[in-house]
C-alpha positions as CSV (number, residue, x, y, z in Angstrom):
1,M,20.3,-67.3,4.0
2,S,18.7,-64.3,5.4
3,F,17.4,-61.4,3.5
4,F,18.0,-59.1,6.4
5,D,21.6,-57.8,6.5
6,P,22.1,-55.7,9.7
7,V,24.9,-53.7,8.2
8,A,22.9,-52.7,5.1
9,Y,19.9,-51.9,7.4
10,W,21.9,-49.6,9.6
11,T,23.6,-48.0,6.6
12,V,20.2,-47.2,5.0
13,L,18.7,-46.0,8.2
14,A,21.7,-43.7,8.8
15,S,21.5,-42.4,5.2
16,V,17.7,-41.6,5.6
17,I,18.3,-39.8,8.9
18,A,21.3,-37.9,7.4
19,A,19.1,-36.8,4.4
20,F,16.3,-35.8,6.6
21,W,18.7,-33.8,8.8
22,A,20.2,-32.1,5.8
23,V,16.7,-31.0,4.6
24,I,15.8,-29.7,8.0
25,S,19.1,-27.8,8.2
26,L,18.7,-26.3,4.7
27,Y,15.1,-25.2,5.6
28,R,16.3,-23.6,8.9
29,A,19.2,-21.8,7.1
30,R,16.7,-20.5,4.6
31,I,14.4,-19.2,7.4
32,A,17.4,-17.6,9.2
33,N,18.4,-16.0,5.9
34,A,14.9,-14.7,5.4
35,Y,15.0,-13.0,8.8
36,Q,18.3,-11.4,8.1
37,Y,17.2,-10.2,4.7
38,N,14.0,-8.9,6.1
39,S,15.9,-7.1,8.8
40,N,18.1,-5.5,6.1
41,I,15.1,-4.4,4.1
42,V,13.5,-2.9,7.2
43,E,16.7,-1.1,8.0
44,R,16.8,0.4,4.5
45,L,13.2,1.5,4.8
46,L,14.0,3.1,8.1
47,D,16.9,4.9,6.5
48,C,14.5,6.3,3.9
49,E,12.3,7.5,6.7
50,R,15.2,9.0,8.6
51,I,15.9,11.2,5.6
52,I,12.3,12.6,5.9
53,I,12.9,13.1,9.7
54,D,16.2,14.9,9.0
55,Q,14.8,17.0,6.2
56,P,11.1,17.8,7.1
57,E,10.8,20.0,3.9
58,I,10.5,16.7,1.9
59,Q,7.5,15.5,4.0
60,Q,6.0,19.0,3.8
61,Y,6.4,19.0,0.0
62,L,4.8,15.5,-0.3
63,S,2.0,16.5,2.1
64,R,1.2,19.8,0.2
65,S,1.3,18.1,-3.2
66,A,-0.7,15.0,-2.2
67,I,-3.9,16.7,-3.6
68,Q,-2.4,17.4,-6.9
69,P,-2.9,15.2,-9.9
70,P,0.0,13.1,-11.2
71,S,0.4,15.4,-14.2
72,Y,1.3,18.2,-11.8
73,F,4.7,16.5,-11.4
74,R,5.3,16.8,-15.1
75,Q,4.9,20.5,-15.4
76,P,8.0,22.6,-16.3
77,E,7.6,24.7,-13.2
78,R,8.5,21.7,-11.1
79,L,12.0,21.8,-12.5
80,E,12.6,25.0,-10.7
81,E,11.7,23.6,-7.3
82,K,14.4,22.3,-5.0
83,E,11.9,20.3,-3.0
84,F,10.7,18.6,-6.1
85,Y,14.1,17.0,-6.7
86,Q,14.4,16.0,-3.0
87,A,10.9,14.4,-3.0
88,K,11.6,12.7,-6.3
89,A,14.9,11.3,-5.0
90,H,13.0,10.0,-2.0
91,A,10.3,8.5,-4.2
92,Y,12.9,6.7,-6.3
93,A,14.6,5.3,-3.2
94,I,11.3,3.9,-1.9
95,L,10.3,2.6,-5.3
96,N,13.7,0.9,-5.8
97,L,13.4,-0.7,-2.4
98,F,9.9,-1.9,-3.3
99,D,11.2,-3.2,-6.7
100,E,13.9,-5.2,-4.8
101,I,11.3,-6.6,-2.4
102,C,9.1,-7.7,-5.3
103,T,11.9,-9.1,-7.4
104,S,13.1,-11.3,-4.5
105,S,9.8,-12.4,-3.2
106,V,6.8,-12.2,-5.6
107,E,6.7,-14.9,-8.2
108,P,5.3,-13.7,-11.6
109,K,1.8,-15.0,-12.3
110,K,2.9,-16.7,-15.5
111,H,5.3,-19.0,-13.5
112,R,2.8,-20.1,-10.8
113,T,2.1,-23.7,-11.1
114,R,1.0,-26.4,-8.5
115,F,4.5,-27.8,-8.5
116,R,6.0,-24.4,-7.8
117,K,3.5,-23.8,-5.0
118,F,4.6,-27.2,-3.5
119,L,8.3,-26.1,-3.7
120,R,7.5,-22.9,-1.8
121,L,6.8,-25.1,1.2
122,L,10.4,-26.1,1.1
123,H,11.8,-22.7,0.2
124,P,9.9,-19.8,1.9
125,H,10.0,-16.3,0.5
126,P,13.1,-14.3,1.5
127,I,10.7,-11.5,2.6
128,L,8.5,-12.4,5.6
129,E,5.0,-11.2,5.7
130,I,5.0,-10.3,1.9
131,N,1.3,-9.5,1.9
132,D,1.8,-6.8,4.5
133,W,4.6,-5.4,2.4
134,K,2.3,-5.4,-0.6
135,N,-0.3,-3.4,1.2
136,Y,2.4,-1.0,2.4
137,M,3.7,-0.6,-1.2
138,I,0.2,0.0,-2.6
139,E,-0.5,2.6,0.1
140,K,2.8,4.5,-0.5
141,S,2.4,4.4,-4.2
142,L,-1.0,6.2,-4.1
143,H,0.8,9.5,-3.8
144,P,0.6,11.4,-7.1
145,L,4.3,11.8,-7.4
146,F,4.8,8.0,-7.2
147,Q,1.9,7.6,-9.6
148,S,3.6,10.0,-12.0
149,I,6.8,8.2,-11.9
150,L,5.1,4.7,-12.2
151,K,3.0,5.9,-15.1
152,E,5.7,7.6,-17.1
153,E,8.7,5.5,-16.1
154,A,7.4,2.0,-15.4
155,H,9.8,0.5,-17.9
156,I,12.7,1.1,-15.5
157,F,11.1,-1.1,-12.8
158,G,10.8,-4.8,-12.8
159,E,7.8,-6.8,-13.9
160,R,6.9,-7.9,-10.4
161,I,6.5,-4.5,-8.9
162,C,4.3,-3.5,-11.8
163,E,2.3,-6.6,-11.3
164,V,1.9,-5.9,-7.5
165,L,1.0,-2.2,-8.1
166,N,-1.2,-3.1,-11.1
167,I,0.9,-0.8,-13.4
168,K,0.9,-1.4,-17.1
169,R,4.5,-1.4,-18.4
170,R,5.2,-0.1,-21.8
171,D,8.2,-0.8,-23.9
172,D,11.3,1.2,-23.5
173,P,10.9,4.7,-24.9
174,P,12.0,5.1,-28.5
175,E,15.6,6.3,-29.0
176,D,14.4,9.1,-31.3
177,R,12.3,10.7,-28.6
178,P,14.0,13.6,-26.8
179,A,15.1,13.2,-23.2
180,D,12.5,13.7,-20.6
181,P,13.8,16.4,-18.2
182,F,11.6,14.9,-15.4
183,V,13.5,11.6,-15.6
184,W,16.7,13.2,-14.6
């Protein structure tokens, strides 16, 4: 009686090869999805930049106001400026895009473990070159308008973008507080 069964040997070998092929296929699909998702994010960012190209007064307002402190954007006089609303809408669009990037790609510090780091080898981030994106986000968020929004309204953004931009989130505003006209 032989312990070597050719049928079992070929069955096991075929199963191992199939499993290996499945892992490779999943990994390649994940990489392809990352490229597609990255492309979509870049396209959305370019759309935000096209708005500035099509409406240069937004860029002019942002350039003029870059030397102002963040509190400047909470003064009642700003509510009378059309450019303020356009620039603020642009800032929200950029911050929401950054929030999506961080939510889909940056793992919160409290969940980072050695096992999770190992799993990242099998499942790369959906955003490629995330460190470059982080640098870009930090650079863009240095504008005082962005700082004003992030300081006063950080509770509307996700934990991960606040972690990346080093923003301290506070709890949601109390319900008995009057509405902030700058949020709208």
